[in-house]
N, C-alpha and C positions, 0 to 999 in steps of 0.2 A: 205524796210521787217519790218514785224509786229513783233515786241518781243510780245511770250510771257510770260506774267504777274502771278506770282504765290502770294496767297494772305498767310498769316502769320499763319494760321492756320491749310491750307492746306498742310504748306511744315510740322508743327510739329506733325503731323497725319501720314502721313510717316513716317517722321522719328520713332513712335515712335511702328508705324509699322513691318518696319525692326525692328528696336530692338527685339520684342517681339516675330518673326520670328528667328532672331537669338538665341535670347535664347533657343527658344526652339528647335529649331535643333543641340545645344551642352547640351541638359543636355539626349534629345536623345538619342547623340553620346558617353556619357559618363555613364549616369545609366547601372550602372552592372545589368548582367541575375543571379536574384536568383535562382540555383539552388539549392537542398536539400544534404548534403553528408549522408550517413548510418553511425551508427555506428559499428565503429570497432570492430572488438572481444579482450576482456577482455588478456592480457596479463599472460604467466604462473605468477601464486606468486611468485615462483624464483627468474622473472626477477625485478620483481616491488622487491623485498625486495633488490635485488642487486643496480639499481638507487637510495633509499630512503636512501643510505648513511647513515643507520644505524640509519634514522628516517621515521619510516613507518606511525606513527601515522600522522605525520606532512602530507605525501605524502598523507597516506589515506582520510585526510584531505582538499588537494585541488584536487586530480581526485572524490570528493566527490561534488566539485559545480562546476568541472569541465562536470561531468556527471550529476545534478540537471539540470546544463543549457544547457545542447544540446539543446534542441531543440528549442532553442532561438539560430539563422542562420544570418547569414548577409541579409538583407533582406528578410525575411522567419521566421513563426515560425509555429514548427512541433507537432501537436496534441502528446500526449502520443503512444496514440491506432494506427499511422502509423508505429513505430518502431520495430524493432526484439526486441520481447520479451526474447529467447534464449541469448540474446546479451544483454541486460539488466539482464537478471539475471547473467549470468555471474560477471560480473561490479561488482553486490551489492553482491555478495560470496566474491570477490576481497579485498574490501572494509571491510567484515566483517574479513579476512584473517589477511589486513593488522591492524583491529582498533580492536582487539575483546571484549574488552568493550562495544564501540560505539551501538549507537539502533538508528541510522539516518537512516543505510541502510534498518533496519528492515520496522522504519518509511513513508521511503519513497518507499519498496515494497507497505502496505498498504493504507497508504493515496494520495499520486501520480500515480503511475503508476498500483496500485489495483480500483482504482475507474474508472476507463475507459468503452465507451458504444460497448466491448465484453469481456462476460463475460471468456472466454475460453483465453483472458489474465488476465484477475483477478485470476481467478485459476490459473495459474501459480505462479503467485504472493506469494497466499494464500500459496501453496505448498513450495515454496522456505521461507515463512515466519518456517514453523513448522519445516523442518530441521535447519535453524536458532538454533530453538526454543532447537532443541534436542540437541545441542554442548552445550547448555550453559540455563540448564531448568528452576533451581529457578532465572536469573536475567531478561531470555525473557519471561515468560507467557505473561507478559500484553498485545503482539501484535500477540499469538496466541489466547489468548480469543478473542482480534479483531478479528483476523479473523475467527473465529466460531462462530460470531454475524455475519460477514460478507456472511458465508457460508449460515448460514440459511433465512440471510433476502435478502441480494443483491444477492449471485447466487441459492436461492432456492432451496437450495440441502444439508436435513436434516441430512442423511445420512455422504454426507460427515462433517460436522458438529460436528456429533456425532464422528469421526472419531478425529477431531482434543479435542474435548472437554477429551474423552477419553485419550489421549498423554499428557494433561493437567494433570490430574488423576491421570495417573501412575509416570511422572516423573517430576513434579511437588512441592517436597516435602519436600521443606524448610520451617522454621516458615517463612519467610517475604509474603509467596504466603494465598493471603487472602483466604477463606474458599466458597465462592459465587465461584473463579475460580474452585476450586475444586470439585466445587458440579455440575460444570456444564451439565457434563452426564448425571448424575442424574434426572435432568427438561429437560434434550433434549427425555428421554428413557421418559418420562408419558406424552411430548406434541404428540412425536409419538403413545402415544400408549400402547408401552408398560409397563404397571402398573406392572407385577409382578416382570421385571429384577431391575422397578427401587425399589419395596418396600426392596429386597434383599439387596442391596447395601445403599440406606437410613440405613437399621438395620442393616447394618458392619459398617457404618461409626457411627453412636453411638456408637455404643458397642466397638470401638476400640479406644476410649478414645482422639481421635485429634479434634476432639469437643469442646475445653474449654470454647466461653464464653458463658452467662447464657443464652443471649439473643434466640444469633444464637440458641444454644440447644434448646429451647422451642419453635422457630418458626418450627426444624426439625422433634420434637418431633410431633407439629402439623402436622406437612404436613404428617408425617408417617402415623397415627392416620386414619387421611380425610381416606388414600389411605384403608389401611386396612378395614373401616367401610365402602365404596365402595362409599364415597361421591364424587373420581374420580374415571371416569368412564376409560373403557378399552376401546376407543377414544380418539383423540387426541387431548389435551385439549385448551380451546378456552381459558384461562388462557398464560399470554405472560411476566414468568420470567425470560428470556434473553433479552427482549426491551429494 
């Protein structure tokens, strides 16, 4: 009988191939199936306060981290735009309820969830910011000012931007609110061609004595004079004071 002779390199090659095949099969069997989980609805605030055992701020911080990382699930990464925005809004509401002093949910609304390639979802977030602003205007004014700019430039909806700016002028009246934020509605009207309304509002603002900074007052007087002398036409301005 003739014995079959195998060379050492052939044996090594066969063993390496078998080992590679075994590793591949094991990996295929052990590999978990990535499946996106939907964002659950936010619980009632009463339930959250009950489980917080007297530490609502701590619970709010933990939930903030959980919500912010929800897009990164085992084996899969979700774009923000794929989330249910009604549920996102519900969770952001709960975070503000748990910790009214925090600004983080408003930042998440404008910087994370409000900059997705879906203008309808973006608008949901900006409207959420408006509601949050109305609860505490003098502390949350900056987020609505940001939403105003985003509505004008990102959504290209000057009327929505004007609605936000009007809310700023009407409700953010504290000494810590800068003049430019309270004056946004005037210059938006100017850009939209509503020169007469802009002149009335600007003249009333100057007469009210609310503007105390001399440099700011001088700028506003020059702007009003330009409007009155017709240097600013009744068509939308090409200048962009809100840029």
